[in-house]
Backbone as a chain_set.jsonl record, in Angstrom:
{"seq": "MHDVNATDLDSFYRTHYSDVHRFVFHFLQDASLADELTQETFLKAYEARGSFRGEAPERVWLLRIARNTCLDYLRSPRSRARGTVSLEQQTEGQEPRAVTATILGAEPPPSIEDTARRTEMTGCVQQFVLSLPESLRTPLILHDVEGLTNRQIAEVLGCSLEAAKMRLHRARAKLRELMEERCDLFHDERNVLSCLPTDSRDSGLFATPPTSPPPATA", "coords": {"N": [[-13.958, 11.901, -18.086], [-14.485, 10.893, -20.581], [-14.274, 12.334, -23.151], [-11.323, 13.539, -23.638], [-8.465, 15.683, -23.735], [-4.901, 16.047, -24.421], [-3.889, 17.789, -22.493], [-5.761, 17.58, -20.416], [-5.366, 14.899, -19.711], [-2.73, 14.945, -18.792], [-3.02, 16.584, -16.566], [-4.753, 14.991, -15.05], [-3.104, 12.799, -14.558], [-1.008, 13.965, -13.04], [-2.444, 14.906, -10.877], [-3.334, 12.597, -9.564], [-1.177, 10.904, -9.32], [0.536, 10.635, -7.004], [-1.147, 9.444, -5.071], [-1.778, 6.959, -6.262], [0.778, 5.844, -6.686], [1.765, 5.729, -4.056], [-0.002, 3.892, -2.892], [0.571, 1.539, -4.417], [3.269, 1.203, -3.812], [3.197, 0.695, -1.007], [1.724, -1.613, -1.093], [3.371, -3.495, -2.368], [5.956, -2.974, -1.481], [8.233, -2.249, -2.967], [10.234, -0.136, -4.627], [10.994, 0.257, -7.367], [9.227, -1.429, -8.68], [6.872, -0.17, -7.95], [7.028, 2.199, -9.431], [6.848, 1.128, -12.026], [4.361, -0.295, -12.045], [2.604, 1.706, -11.385], [2.664, 3.291, -13.677], [1.539, 1.416, -15.425], [-1.007, 1.251, -14.324], [-2.102, 3.797, -14.899], [-2.089, 3.695, -17.683], [-3.929, 1.627, -18.106], [-6.163, 2.847, -16.984], [-6.542, 4.938, -18.781], [-7.166, 3.488, -21.092], [-9.542, 2.398, -20.239], [-11.203, 4.539, -19.881], [-13.684, 5.142, -20.925], [-15.422, 3.638, -19.435], [-15.767, 4.844, -17.046], [-18.084, 6.176, -14.893], [-18.535, 8.071, -13.025], [-19.689, 7.37, -10.63], [-18.235, 6.849, -8.399], [-15.553, 8.629, -6.776], [-12.849, 9.784, -8.891], [-10.355, 9.111, -7.853], [-10.867, 6.875, -6.202], [-11.772, 5.074, -8.132], [-9.416, 4.838, -9.649], [-7.689, 3.693, -7.731], [-8.846, 1.22, -7.446], [-8.275, 0.115, -9.938], [-5.505, 0.14, -9.676], [-5.102, -1.696, -7.596], [-6.027, -4.066, -8.849], [-4.134, -4.191, -10.864], [-1.813, -4.692, -9.402], [-2.485, -7.214, -8.332], [-2.717, -8.697, -10.688], [-0.057, -8.604, -11.481], [1.198, -10.08, -9.393], [0.228, -12.588, -9.927], [1.478, -13.221, -12.242], [3.95, -14.626, -14.563], [6.271, -13.023, -14.657], [6.424, -11.995, -12.098], [7.093, -14.246, -10.574], [9.558, -14.806, -11.749], [10.998, -12.643, -10.924], [11.079, -13.025, -8.263], [9.246, -12.02, -6.487], [7.026, -12.103, -3.685], [4.422, -14.353, -3.998], [0.789, -14.453, -4.379], [-0.111, -16.86, -3.349], [1.843, -17.428, -1.503], [1.484, -15.555, 0.423], [0.6, -15.805, 3.363], [-1.038, -15.823, 6.581], [0.772, -16.594, 8.483], [3.274, -15.933, 7.621], [6.653, -14.93, 7.998], [7.848, -11.661, 8.546], [10.427, -9.817, 6.815], [13.53, -8.921, 8.389], [13.834, -5.728, 9.217], [15.009, -2.827, 10.559], [15.303, -0.095, 10.563], [14.181, 3.326, 10.94], [11.919, 5.757, 9.496], [12.393, 9.095, 8.722], [10.403, 11.764, 10.003], [7.98, 10.705, 10.87], [5.339, 10.819, 13.256], [5.007, 9.959, 16.738], [2.648, 7.451, 17.3], [-0.442, 6.747, 19.151], [-0.938, 4.082, 19.843], [-0.167, 0.544, 19.42], [-1.15, -0.724, 16.974], [-1.693, 1.539, 15.552], [0.684, 2.39, 14.51], [0.871, 1.675, 11.918], [-0.641, 3.491, 10.627], [0.371, 5.566, 9.11], [1.814, 7.343, 6.416], [4.577, 7.423, 6.267], [6.018, 4.925, 7.528], [7.843, 2.966, 9.912], [10.522, 0.875, 8.789], [10.347, -1.718, 9.791], [7.629, -1.956, 10.578], [6.419, -1.62, 8.099], [7.143, -4.018, 6.897], [5.765, -5.862, 8.462], [3.157, -5.177, 7.766], [3.277, -5.867, 5.066], [3.467, -8.608, 5.352], [0.937, -9.427, 5.939], [-1.954, -11.193, 4.709], [-3.256, -10.552, 1.409], [-5.984, -9.887, 1.432], [-6.321, -8.663, 3.865], [-4.264, -6.814, 4.048], [-4.72, -4.909, 1.998], [-7.209, -3.415, 2.618], [-6.268, -2.195, 4.971], [-4.147, -0.548, 4.101], [-5.574, 1.1, 2.335], [-7.319, 2.455, 4.076], [-5.754, 3.461, 6.264], [-3.446, 4.557, 5.196], [-4.137, 5.712, 2.689], [-6.456, 7.005, 3.411], [-9.142, 6.426, 2.841], [-12.716, 6.079, 3.124], [-14.783, 3.625, 4.811], [-16.837, 2.851, 3.067], [-15.785, 3.619, 0.597], [-13.584, 1.945, 0.516], [-14.89, -0.494, 0.282], [-15.862, -0.161, -2.305], [-13.487, -0.147, -3.797], [-12.57, -2.743, -3.272], [-14.659, -4.224, -4.189], [-16.688, -5.347, -2.625], [-19.146, -5.861, 0.011], [-20.203, -3.212, 2.287], [-20.172, -4.02, 4.976], [-18.484, -6.228, 4.83], [-16.095, -4.994, 4.137], [-15.603, -3.45, 6.443], [-15.248, -5.532, 8.282], [-12.94, -6.797, 7.286], [-11.042, -4.782, 7.659], [-11.055, -4.536, 10.443], [-10.114, -7.089, 11.167], [-7.591, -6.952, 10.013], [-6.265, -4.995, 11.54], [-6.286, -6.255, 14.029], [-4.731, -8.515, 13.503], [-2.294, -7.339, 12.779], [-1.588, -6.096, 15.181], [-1.276, -8.384, 16.789], [0.925, -9.667, 15.504], [2.955, -7.762, 15.884], [3.112, -7.524, 18.668], [3.969, -10.069, 19.329], [6.446, -10.401, 18.044], [8.105, -8.19, 18.159], [10.233, -5.762, 19.74], [9.198, -2.844, 21.06], [9.949, 0.622, 20.872], [10.844, 4.083, 21.518], [12.814, 6.056, 19.468], [15.775, 8.191, 19.256], [14.673, 10.369, 18.032], [12.168, 10.433, 18.947], [10.463, 8.812, 17.553], [8.201, 6.236, 17.199], [9.302, 2.997, 17.084], [10.091, -0.331, 15.943], [11.809, -3.271, 16.802], [12.644, -6.308, 15.522], [12.503, -9.23, 17.504], [14.195, -11.321, 16.919], [16.354, -10.326, 15.588], [18.983, -7.93, 15.174], [19.909, -6.455, 13.182], [20.428, -3.655, 10.992], [19.105, -1.297, 8.598], [18.173, 0.824, 5.865], [14.955, 1.506, 4.865], [13.238, 1.81, 1.783], [11.489, 4.751, 0.62], [8.556, 6.016, -0.982], [8.627, 8.233, -3.865], [7.621, 11.735, -3.942], [6.754, 13.247, -6.069], [5.505, 13.061, -9.433], [6.998, 11.256, -12.194], [7.641, 12.211, -15.637], [4.77, 11.718, -17.678], [4.18, 8.736, -19.497], [4.151, 8.194, -23.03]], "CA": [[-12.921, 11.049, -18.676], [-14.919, 10.358, -21.866], [-13.619, 13.079, -24.218], [-10.254, 14.27, -22.969], [-7.318, 16.018, -24.56], [-3.614, 15.755, -23.795], [-3.747, 18.619, -21.299], [-6.586, 16.964, -19.371], [-4.728, 13.659, -19.278], [-1.553, 15.301, -18.0], [-3.521, 17.081, -15.281], [-5.29, 13.826, -14.355], [-1.943, 12.027, -14.13], [-0.298, 14.673, -11.983], [-3.327, 15.013, -9.718], [-3.538, 11.324, -8.874], [0.027, 10.074, -9.321], [1.046, 10.346, -5.653], [-2.054, 8.504, -4.411], [-1.629, 5.633, -6.86], [2.132, 5.336, -6.428], [1.863, 5.42, -2.625], [-0.718, 2.633, -2.657], [1.307, 0.424, -5.025], [4.493, 1.015, -3.035], [2.895, 0.027, 0.265], [1.191, -2.943, -1.401], [4.435, -4.403, -2.789], [7.209, -2.618, -0.812], [9.318, -2.289, -3.946], [10.165, 1.187, -5.253], [11.038, 0.178, -8.824], [7.948, -2.011, -9.095], [5.84, 0.85, -7.781], [7.112, 3.057, -10.612], [6.392, 0.374, -13.2], [2.94, -0.629, -11.983], [1.849, 2.962, -11.409], [2.524, 3.618, -15.092], [0.568, 0.472, -15.986], [-2.328, 1.63, -13.826], [-2.601, 4.941, -15.658], [-2.361, 3.24, -19.04], [-5.193, 0.887, -18.053], [-7.229, 3.817, -16.738], [-6.768, 5.65, -20.039], [-7.851, 2.574, -21.998], [-10.881, 2.115, -19.705], [-11.821, 5.813, -19.509], [-15.091, 5.162, -21.315], [-16.24, 2.918, -18.457], [-15.913, 5.641, -15.827], [-19.417, 6.78, -14.879], [-18.621, 9.093, -11.999], [-20.421, 6.893, -9.455], [-17.265, 6.966, -7.307], [-14.521, 9.604, -7.138], [-11.799, 9.289, -9.789], [-9.287, 8.524, -7.044], [-11.293, 5.541, -5.798], [-11.768, 4.288, -9.366], [-8.015, 4.569, -9.976], [-7.109, 2.767, -6.754], [-9.344, -0.119, -7.77], [-7.458, -0.34, -11.063], [-4.162, -0.1, -9.146], [-5.121, -2.977, -6.863], [-6.117, -5.151, -9.825], [-2.848, -4.247, -11.553], [-0.9, -5.381, -8.484], [-2.866, -8.625, -8.258], [-2.325, -9.297, -11.966], [1.393, -8.786, -11.458], [1.557, -11.155, -8.466], [-0.151, -13.867, -10.555], [2.151, -13.33, -13.535], [5.276, -15.267, -14.59], [7.353, -12.068, -14.369], [6.54, -11.886, -10.652], [7.853, -15.409, -10.105], [10.928, -14.67, -12.23], [11.658, -11.596, -10.145], [11.177, -13.466, -6.877], [8.267, -11.348, -5.642], [6.165, -13.022, -2.943], [3.178, -14.557, -4.723], [-0.423, -14.449, -3.568], [-0.203, -18.129, -2.638], [2.804, -17.412, -0.4], [1.126, -14.526, 1.387], [-0.263, -16.382, 4.373], [-1.02, -15.066, 7.828], [1.884, -16.995, 9.322], [4.548, -15.599, 7.012], [7.532, -14.074, 8.784], [8.348, -10.491, 7.84], [11.875, -9.652, 6.792], [14.03, -8.116, 9.504], [14.275, -4.385, 8.86], [14.824, -2.13, 11.823], [15.494, 1.349, 10.469], [12.987, 4.146, 10.947], [11.843, 6.772, 8.469], [12.287, 10.423, 9.294], [9.202, 12.55, 9.796], [6.778, 10.12, 11.451], [5.023, 11.226, 14.621], [4.7, 8.784, 17.556], [1.221, 7.21, 17.414], [-0.859, 6.445, 20.51], [-1.068, 2.675, 20.152], [0.649, -0.321, 18.582], [-1.651, -0.888, 15.621], [-1.706, 2.829, 14.864], [1.962, 2.649, 13.856], [0.687, 1.457, 10.48], [-1.536, 4.52, 10.104], [1.18, 6.68, 8.647], [2.454, 7.123, 5.132], [5.97, 7.149, 6.561], [6.08, 3.944, 8.593], [9.165, 2.386, 10.078], [10.743, -0.258, 7.91], [9.854, -2.932, 10.436], [6.17, -1.977, 10.495], [6.083, -1.844, 6.703], [7.28, -5.435, 6.599], [4.652, -6.562, 9.091], [1.987, -4.937, 6.915], [3.455, -6.676, 3.855], [3.293, -10.026, 5.676], [-0.49, -9.738, 6.022], [-2.539, -11.641, 3.439], [-3.752, -9.422, 0.608], [-7.349, -9.532, 1.819], [-6.233, -7.804, 5.047], [-3.312, -5.733, 3.806], [-5.277, -3.868, 1.133], [-8.066, -2.458, 3.337], [-5.47, -1.437, 5.939], [-3.454, 0.5, 3.355], [-6.559, 2.039, 1.799], [-7.886, 3.269, 5.144], [-4.813, 4.119, 7.16], [-2.458, 5.284, 4.407], [-4.811, 6.517, 1.67], [-7.509, 7.798, 4.031], [-10.456, 6.149, 2.284], [-13.778, 5.679, 4.044], [-15.139, 2.203, 4.692], [-17.642, 2.673, 1.854], [-14.887, 3.701, -0.552], [-12.811, 0.7, 0.535], [-15.769, -1.52, -0.282], [-15.912, 0.058, -3.753], [-12.223, -0.602, -4.361], [-12.475, -4.198, -3.126], [-15.794, -4.878, -4.829], [-17.392, -6.145, -1.627], [-20.136, -5.099, 0.765], [-19.685, -2.321, 3.315], [-19.904, -4.798, 6.183], [-17.296, -7.058, 4.59], [-14.93, -4.099, 4.192], [-15.379, -3.143, 7.852], [-14.733, -6.727, 8.941], [-11.552, -7.013, 6.857], [-10.208, -3.77, 8.301], [-10.956, -4.917, 11.856], [-9.237, -8.257, 11.243], [-6.233, -6.523, 9.66], [-5.683, -4.318, 12.695], [-6.081, -7.244, 15.078], [-3.606, -9.369, 13.121], [-1.081, -6.534, 12.861], [-1.267, -5.956, 16.612], [-0.794, -9.683, 17.256], [2.27, -9.883, 14.968], [3.925, -6.843, 16.474], [3.281, -7.847, 20.081], [4.678, -11.332, 19.446], [7.745, -10.475, 17.388], [8.843, -6.932, 18.179], [10.48, -4.908, 20.89], [8.787, -1.5, 20.66], [10.675, 1.662, 21.588], [10.947, 5.388, 20.88], [14.21, 6.347, 19.197], [16.241, 9.501, 19.696], [13.817, 11.409, 17.446], [10.845, 10.199, 19.516], [9.669, 8.067, 16.588], [7.905, 4.888, 17.674], [9.959, 2.054, 16.198], [10.053, -1.706, 16.432], [12.977, -4.074, 16.492], [12.296, -7.727, 15.627], [13.189, -9.857, 18.627], [15.181, -12.296, 16.45], [17.377, -9.676, 14.77], [19.413, -6.596, 15.571], [20.51, -5.84, 12.008], [19.797, -2.397, 10.624], [19.168, -0.883, 7.211], [17.221, 1.876, 5.567], [13.908, 1.043, 3.97], [12.947, 2.817, 0.76], [10.237, 5.485, 0.693], [8.125, 6.392, -2.324], [8.819, 9.642, -4.194], [6.446, 12.557, -3.726], [6.331, 13.903, -7.294], [5.452, 12.083, -10.525], [7.874, 11.409, -13.343], [6.847, 12.572, -16.824], [3.838, 10.699, -18.137], [4.623, 8.031, -20.688], [3.276, 8.422, -24.186]], "C": [[-13.309, 10.546, -20.074], [-14.171, 11.015, -23.016], [-12.574, 13.985, -23.587], [-9.154, 14.579, -23.958], [-6.038, 15.771, -23.779], [-3.409, 16.548, -22.512], [-4.532, 18.038, -20.133], [-5.925, 15.707, -18.824], [-3.507, 13.948, -18.408], [-1.961, 15.79, -16.609], [-4.046, 15.93, -14.427], [-4.149, 13.002, -13.772], [-1.255, 12.689, -12.939], [-1.145, 14.809, -10.714], [-3.335, 13.734, -8.894], [-2.29, 10.467, -8.751], [0.448, 9.666, -7.901], [0.178, 9.322, -4.937], [-1.848, 7.089, -4.938], [-0.264, 5.04, -6.536], [2.302, 4.932, -4.968], [1.178, 4.09, -2.322], [0.078, 1.448, -3.18], [2.582, 0.144, -4.238], [4.213, 0.27, -1.737], [2.345, -1.377, 0.045], [2.32, -3.934, -1.65], [5.773, -4.152, -2.098], [8.398, -2.75, -1.752], [9.229, -1.005, -4.763], [10.149, 1.115, -6.771], [9.759, -0.432, -9.381], [6.822, -0.994, -8.982], [5.841, 1.805, -8.961], [6.478, 2.38, -11.82], [4.883, 0.155, -13.182], [2.056, 0.61, -11.88], [1.631, 3.401, -12.85], [1.489, 2.703, -15.747], [-0.848, 0.829, -15.565], [-2.905, 2.778, -14.645], [-2.882, 4.576, -17.116], [-3.688, 2.486, -19.1], [-6.365, 1.837, -17.833], [-7.565, 4.574, -18.014], [-7.558, 4.775, -21.005], [-9.294, 2.319, -21.561], [-11.67, 3.379, -19.404], [-13.299, 5.882, -19.876], [-16.006, 4.475, -20.32], [-16.466, 3.711, -17.174], [-17.221, 6.418, -15.88], [-19.566, 7.867, -13.823], [-19.378, 8.668, -10.76], [-19.541, 6.902, -8.206], [-16.25, 8.014, -7.723], [-13.466, 8.971, -8.047], [-10.705, 8.574, -9.003], [-9.632, 7.1, -6.628], [-11.28, 4.597, -6.995], [-10.339, 3.892, -9.748], [-7.386, 3.568, -9.011], [-7.624, 1.344, -6.962], [-8.547, -0.705, -8.934], [-6.045, -0.673, -10.579], [-4.097, -1.428, -8.399], [-5.162, -4.144, -7.839], [-4.813, -5.306, -10.603], [-1.818, -4.974, -10.695], [-1.211, -6.871, -8.409], [-2.501, -9.354, -9.545], [-0.827, -9.561, -12.002], [1.78, -9.976, -10.584], [1.207, -12.534, -9.031], [0.67, -14.166, -11.807], [3.489, -14.051, -13.443], [6.402, -14.29, -14.268], [7.517, -11.84, -12.876], [7.366, -13.033, -10.093], [9.314, -15.316, -10.539], [11.708, -13.655, -11.405], [11.805, -11.993, -8.686], [10.242, -12.74, -5.941], [7.41, -12.384, -4.938], [4.829, -13.129, -3.658], [1.989, -14.489, -3.787], [-0.531, -15.731, -2.757], [0.726, -18.164, -1.426], [2.431, -16.433, 0.692], [0.103, -15.078, 2.377], [-0.092, -15.639, 5.677], [0.159, -15.429, 8.707], [3.248, -16.608, 8.78], [5.358, -14.644, 7.874], [7.943, -12.856, 7.97], [9.864, -10.456, 7.844], [12.314, -8.725, 7.924], [14.567, -6.795, 8.983], [13.981, -3.514, 10.056], [14.965, -0.624, 11.731], [14.165, 2.079, 10.5], [13.075, 5.195, 9.869], [11.636, 8.118, 9.128], [10.913, 11.022, 9.041], [7.956, 11.964, 10.414], [6.59, 10.597, 12.879], [4.682, 9.997, 15.444], [3.199, 8.608, 17.711], [0.843, 6.748, 18.816], [-0.929, 4.967, 20.856], [-0.298, 1.845, 19.142], [0.132, -0.394, 17.16], [-1.671, 0.413, 14.839], [-0.359, 3.167, 14.245], [1.866, 2.452, 12.351], [-0.17, 2.537, 9.846], [-0.769, 5.759, 9.65], [1.722, 6.349, 7.27], [3.908, 6.771, 5.328], [6.045, 6.227, 7.77], [7.519, 3.474, 8.745], [9.289, 1.18, 9.156], [10.19, -1.543, 8.487], [8.338, -3.042, 10.298], [5.728, -2.231, 9.063], [6.15, -3.32, 6.361], [6.206, -6.272, 7.284], [3.377, -6.379, 8.278], [2.076, -5.798, 5.664], [3.212, -8.156, 4.131], [1.828, -10.413, 5.829], [-0.977, -10.287, 4.699], [-3.189, -10.462, 2.715], [-5.131, -8.961, 1.037], [-7.394, -8.638, 3.05], [-5.333, -6.604, 4.796], [-3.938, -4.579, 3.021], [-6.217, -2.927, 1.878], [-7.302, -1.627, 4.364], [-4.749, -0.279, 5.253], [-4.444, 1.547, 2.864], [-7.102, 2.974, 2.874], [-6.83, 4.102, 5.854], [-3.706, 4.872, 6.441], [-3.134, 6.222, 3.417], [-5.967, 7.352, 2.222], [-8.893, 7.585, 3.463], [-11.447, 5.797, 3.386], [-14.056, 4.193, 3.868], [-15.946, 1.94, 3.426], [-16.763, 2.715, 0.61], [-14.005, 2.461, -0.634], [-13.629, -0.429, -0.075], [-15.845, -1.397, -1.801], [-14.634, -0.411, -4.423], [-12.146, -2.123, -4.358], [-13.583, -4.937, -3.859], [-16.552, -5.783, -3.885], [-18.411, -5.265, -0.903], [-19.456, -4.201, 1.798], [-19.316, -3.101, 4.571], [-18.667, -5.675, 6.026], [-16.033, -6.211, 4.665], [-14.59, -3.757, 5.637], [-14.751, -4.332, 8.574], [-13.276, -6.99, 8.564], [-10.607, -6.022, 7.541], [-10.003, -4.102, 9.771], [-9.994, -6.089, 12.025], [-7.788, -7.885, 10.947], [-5.554, -5.873, 10.851], [-5.387, -5.302, 13.819], [-4.866, -8.112, 14.771], [-2.292, -8.611, 13.205], [-0.64, -6.36, 14.304], [-0.671, -7.257, 17.149], [0.643, -9.93, 16.788], [3.304, -9.028, 15.679], [4.154, -7.141, 17.947], [4.111, -9.108, 20.264], [6.139, -11.233, 19.031], [8.587, -9.208, 17.472], [9.098, -6.423, 19.589], [10.179, -3.482, 20.437], [9.525, -0.468, 21.5], [10.565, 2.975, 20.827], [12.43, 5.71, 20.695], [14.562, 7.769, 19.624], [15.433, 10.648, 19.109], [12.381, 11.316, 17.95], [9.901, 9.567, 18.507], [9.456, 6.66, 17.128], [8.429, 3.883, 16.648], [9.837, 0.654, 16.777], [11.279, -2.448, 15.939], [12.586, -5.537, 16.627], [13.126, -8.408, 16.69], [14.253, -10.844, 18.195], [16.278, -11.664, 15.619], [17.745, -8.333, 15.354], [20.135, -5.912, 14.404], [19.782, -4.548, 11.695], [19.988, -2.109, 9.161], [18.112, 0.149, 6.979], [16.227, 1.383, 4.551], [13.515, 2.159, 3.024], [11.609, 3.489, 1.006], [9.849, 5.94, -0.691], [8.371, 7.86, -2.594], [7.53, 10.405, -4.068], [5.963, 13.241, -4.98], [6.401, 12.93, -8.453], [6.53, 12.332, -11.557], [7.031, 11.839, -14.537], [5.969, 11.421, -17.254], [4.386, 10.054, -19.397], [3.652, 8.261, -21.81], [2.368, 7.236, -24.405]], "O": [[-12.522, 9.832, -20.696], [-13.499, 10.326, -23.784], [-12.891, 15.055, -23.069], [-8.933, 13.83, -24.91], [-6.074, 15.343, -22.626], [-2.824, 16.044, -21.554], [-4.046, 18.002, -19.003], [-5.923, 15.476, -17.615], [-3.279, 13.271, -17.405], [-1.328, 15.452, -15.609], [-3.814, 15.895, -13.218], [-4.22, 12.559, -12.626], [-0.958, 12.029, -11.943], [-0.609, 14.823, -9.605], [-3.341, 13.783, -7.664], [-2.338, 9.402, -8.136], [0.688, 8.488, -7.636], [0.697, 8.428, -4.269], [-1.755, 6.136, -4.163], [-0.161, 3.873, -6.157], [2.916, 3.906, -4.675], [1.714, 3.262, -1.584], [0.248, 0.455, -2.472], [2.939, -1.014, -4.021], [4.917, -0.684, -1.405], [2.488, -2.239, 0.911], [2.251, -5.08, -1.205], [6.644, -5.021, -2.121], [9.439, -3.294, -1.382], [8.267, -0.803, -5.504], [9.378, 1.829, -7.412], [9.264, -0.007, -10.425], [5.923, -0.96, -9.822], [4.777, 2.188, -9.448], [5.679, 2.98, -12.54], [4.204, 0.39, -14.182], [0.883, 0.565, -12.25], [0.536, 3.836, -13.207], [0.659, 3.162, -16.532], [-1.782, 0.72, -16.359], [-4.07, 2.735, -15.04], [-3.822, 5.1, -17.713], [-4.476, 2.677, -20.026], [-7.432, 1.661, -18.421], [-8.736, 4.825, -18.301], [-8.495, 5.239, -21.655], [-10.165, 2.057, -22.391], [-12.703, 3.311, -18.739], [-14.076, 6.585, -19.23], [-17.219, 4.687, -20.337], [-17.254, 3.309, -16.318], [-17.444, 7.217, -16.789], [-20.61, 8.514, -13.738], [-19.688, 9.506, -9.913], [-20.048, 6.955, -7.086], [-16.095, 8.27, -8.917], [-13.221, 7.767, -7.979], [-10.191, 7.546, -9.444], [-8.781, 6.213, -6.693], [-10.831, 3.456, -6.888], [-10.086, 2.747, -10.124], [-6.632, 2.691, -9.433], [-6.915, 0.377, -6.683], [-8.188, -1.882, -8.916], [-5.454, -1.657, -11.023], [-3.144, -2.191, -8.557], [-4.415, -5.109, -7.681], [-4.428, -6.42, -10.96], [-1.039, -5.78, -11.204], [-0.299, -7.697, -8.421], [-2.031, -10.491, -9.507], [-0.378, -10.599, -12.488], [2.603, -10.797, -10.99], [1.821, -13.533, -8.655], [0.562, -15.255, -12.371], [4.101, -14.09, -12.376], [7.397, -14.688, -13.663], [8.615, -11.525, -12.418], [8.233, -12.827, -9.244], [10.21, -15.701, -9.788], [12.917, -13.787, -11.211], [12.569, -11.371, -7.947], [10.405, -12.821, -4.723], [7.095, -13.426, -5.513], [4.171, -12.117, -3.901], [2.143, -14.47, -2.566], [-0.986, -15.708, -1.613], [0.441, -18.843, -0.44], [3.005, -16.474, 1.781], [-1.099, -14.848, 2.244], [0.881, -14.908, 5.862], [0.521, -14.656, 9.594], [4.27, -16.911, 9.395], [4.826, -13.675, 8.414], [8.348, -12.999, 6.816], [10.51, -10.988, 8.747], [11.558, -7.855, 8.358], [15.637, -6.751, 8.376], [12.845, -3.457, 10.525], [14.766, 0.068, 12.729], [13.136, 1.515, 10.129], [14.161, 5.501, 9.375], [10.784, 8.257, 10.007], [10.325, 10.809, 7.981], [6.941, 12.657, 10.486], [7.557, 10.76, 13.623], [4.109, 9.054, 14.898], [2.527, 9.516, 18.201], [1.724, 6.389, 19.597], [-0.975, 4.615, 22.034], [0.172, 2.365, 18.129], [0.89, -0.151, 16.221], [-1.667, 0.402, 13.608], [-0.264, 4.152, 13.512], [2.675, 2.99, 11.594], [-0.406, 2.501, 8.638], [-1.248, 6.882, 9.81], [2.053, 5.196, 6.99], [4.431, 5.906, 4.626], [6.127, 6.693, 8.906], [8.315, 3.575, 7.812], [8.296, 0.55, 8.792], [9.629, -2.366, 7.763], [7.822, -4.101, 9.941], [4.773, -2.972, 8.829], [5.309, -3.824, 5.618], [5.779, -7.29, 6.739], [2.601, -7.321, 8.118], [1.083, -6.392, 5.243], [2.794, -8.887, 3.233], [1.503, -11.601, 5.847], [-0.465, -9.889, 3.652], [-3.616, -9.495, 3.345], [-5.419, -7.764, 1.01], [-8.378, -7.933, 3.27], [-5.609, -5.504, 5.275], [-3.713, -3.412, 3.34], [-6.036, -1.713, 1.778], [-7.653, -0.472, 4.604], [-4.741, 0.84, 5.765], [-4.184, 2.746, 2.965], [-7.323, 4.157, 2.613], [-6.995, 5.31, 6.024], [-3.082, 5.751, 7.035], [-2.76, 7.39, 3.31], [-6.409, 8.301, 1.575], [-9.746, 8.465, 3.58], [-11.071, 5.285, 4.441], [-13.618, 3.58, 2.895], [-15.757, 0.91, 2.778], [-16.968, 1.94, -0.325], [-13.71, 1.978, -1.728], [-13.112, -1.226, -0.859], [-15.889, -2.405, -2.506], [-14.68, -1.007, -5.499], [-11.703, -2.725, -5.336], [-13.468, -6.134, -4.122], [-17.01, -6.856, -4.277], [-18.519, -4.07, -1.179], [-18.29, -4.4, 2.141], [-18.263, -2.865, 5.163], [-17.895, -5.846, 6.969], [-15.014, -6.656, 5.194], [-13.419, -3.773, 6.019], [-13.835, -4.164, 9.379], [-12.469, -7.362, 9.416], [-9.505, -6.387, 7.95], [-8.895, -3.965, 10.29], [-9.154, -6.08, 12.925], [-6.865, -8.432, 11.551], [-4.395, -6.165, 11.142], [-4.357, -5.197, 14.485], [-4.067, -8.411, 15.658], [-1.284, -9.162, 13.647], [0.547, -6.466, 14.613], [0.321, -7.235, 17.878], [1.486, -10.355, 17.578], [4.385, -9.499, 16.032], [5.28, -7.022, 18.43], [4.867, -9.223, 21.228], [6.989, -11.912, 19.607], [9.68, -9.16, 16.907], [8.295, -6.623, 20.5], [10.833, -2.969, 19.529], [9.707, -0.657, 22.703], [10.236, 2.988, 19.641], [13.208, 5.645, 21.647], [13.767, 8.458, 20.263], [15.488, 11.771, 19.612], [11.491, 12.013, 17.463], [8.686, 9.754, 18.583], [10.416, 5.971, 17.474], [8.04, 3.921, 15.481], [9.518, 0.479, 17.953], [11.722, -2.271, 14.805], [12.232, -5.979, 17.72], [14.333, -8.184, 16.77], [15.131, -11.188, 18.987], [17.065, -12.379, 14.999], [16.909, -7.667, 15.964], [20.864, -4.938, 14.589], [18.632, -4.372, 12.097], [20.924, -2.613, 8.541], [17.232, 0.335, 7.819], [16.609, 0.894, 3.488], [13.464, 3.324, 3.417], [10.692, 2.867, 1.541], [10.724, 6.227, -1.509], [8.333, 8.668, -1.666], [6.452, 9.811, -4.082], [4.856, 13.778, -4.982], [7.266, 12.054, -8.466], [6.937, 13.473, -11.778], [5.804, 11.828, -14.446], [6.387, 10.264, -17.197], [4.973, 10.718, -20.251], [2.466, 8.495, -21.58], [1.559, 7.24, -25.333]]}, "num_chains": 1, "name": "protein.A"}
């Protein structure tokens, strides 16, 4: 990443776009924000390319920048103006929004907490993940959506390996607790494991992130 030309940068962008966009989307559950902050992540990575030493894979390095970009956004005035849930509001007791639609293509997982281990999660599960505090939500997304190892998660979070393992364990336990308390779990007509919040029977379709990158910005 030290001496790169335009072709290298375009290849770098296209190689890692899906990983970064998927992470940002699951972190914030907002498709337009995911587009915006993914672009910001790559701009920051380009500006910081001289600091990349190759001690971790490029993907892990980028996801760390993506996480910091999301946190910067949540602390910013534009986040409050847009009505995005702030870091201070993201507490363990926060109620998830009622969304009951499922996403096509997901396979039925073997247990309750494993419903979050899919890129294509039901809308309801996505909202339960979003309701977790950032310290728990991020390791869950990194491991179960992005497929990072515990050591790589620690590198993204800037914490010890043991701390990363503990956060992931707590995230799964909290997700299971939320879903058992507030959801009726069922398999729909496509045999997709879905959850319906016990206090709502409304339905809607939750957005999914795109699979291909838009043109890189100049």
